[in-house]
C-alpha positions in Angstrom: -39.3 -60.3 -27.7 -39.0 -62.1 -30.9 -42.0 -60.3 -32.3 -40.6 -56.8 -31.7 -40.1 -54.7 -34.8 -36.8 -53.3 -33.5 -33.7 -54.8 -32.1 -33.3 -55.0 -28.3 -30.2 -56.0 -26.2 -30.5 -58.3 -23.2 -28.2 -58.4 -20.3 -28.4 -61.0 -17.5 -27.3 -60.6 -13.9 -27.1 -63.4 -11.4 -26.9 -62.4 -7.8 -27.1 -63.8 -4.3 -29.9 -62.8 -2.0 -29.5 -62.2 1.7 -30.8 -65.6 2.5 -28.2 -67.3 0.3 -30.5 -68.1 -2.6 -29.7 -66.9 -6.1 -31.7 -64.6 -8.2 -31.6 -63.7 -11.9 -32.3 -60.2 -13.3 -32.8 -59.7 -17.1 -32.5 -56.1 -18.3 -33.5 -55.1 -21.8 -32.4 -52.0 -23.8 -33.2 -50.7 -27.3 -29.9 -48.7 -27.3 -27.3 -50.8 -28.9 -24.5 -48.4 -27.9 -24.8 -49.3 -24.2 -22.6 -51.8 -22.5 -24.0 -54.3 -19.9 -22.5 -52.1 -17.2 -24.2 -49.0 -18.5 -27.5 -50.7 -18.8 -27.1 -51.9 -15.2 -26.2 -48.4 -14.0 -29.3 -46.9 -15.6 -31.4 -49.6 -14.1 -30.0 -48.9 -10.6 -30.8 -45.1 -11.0 -34.3 -45.9 -12.2 -34.8 -48.3 -9.3 -34.1 -45.6 -6.8 -37.0 -43.6 -8.4 -39.3 -46.6 -7.9 -38.2 -46.9 -4.3 -39.0 -43.2 -3.8 -42.5 -43.6 -5.3 -43.2 -46.6 -3.2 -42.0 -44.8 0.0 -44.1 -41.7 -0.7 -47.1 -43.8 -1.6 -47.0 -45.9 1.5 -45.6 -43.4 4.1 -47.8 -40.5 3.0 -51.0 -42.6 2.7 -51.9 -41.4 -0.8 -54.4 -44.1 -1.2 -56.2 -43.1 2.0 -56.2 -39.4 1.3 -59.7 -37.9 1.9 -59.0 -35.1 -0.5 -61.4 -34.5 -3.4 -60.6 -31.1 -4.9 -57.5 -30.0 -6.8 -56.4 -27.6 -4.1 -56.7 -30.2 -1.3 -55.0 -32.9 -3.4 -52.2 -30.5 -4.2 -51.7 -29.5 -0.6 -51.7 -33.2 0.5 -49.2 -34.0 -2.3 -46.8 -31.2 -1.2 -47.1 -32.1 2.4 -46.3 -35.8 1.6 -43.2 -34.8 -0.4 -42.1 -32.5 2.5 -42.6 -35.4 4.9 -40.6 -37.8 2.7 -37.7 -35.3 2.5 -37.7 -34.8 6.3 -37.9 -38.6 6.8 -34.9 -39.2 4.6 -33.0 -36.3 6.2 -33.6 -37.7 9.7 -32.7 -41.2 8.5 -29.5 -40.2 6.8 -28.7 -36.8 8.4 -28.2 -35.3 5.0 -27.2 -31.7 4.8 -29.7 -30.1 2.4 -28.3 -27.2 0.4 
């Protein structure tokens, strides 16, 4: 980070894992107006997006998709997203509006 041509702000979080061990998370932002709490809140929102992508990828078998054309890939993608939404709905009994 020392060689960056612009300033960055670093925040450190120390937390306990479920097994009792401790972990450290360093978050970096180039926005100097954000507090450590705001940087953490943004990270938590972004992490949910990562969890979504991981779930869709693993539960919808994107890597194993036999599709080759644009139309079949699109259909597979849409079906995977629909399956993800249904899975989340069933898991959490969310009322979709």
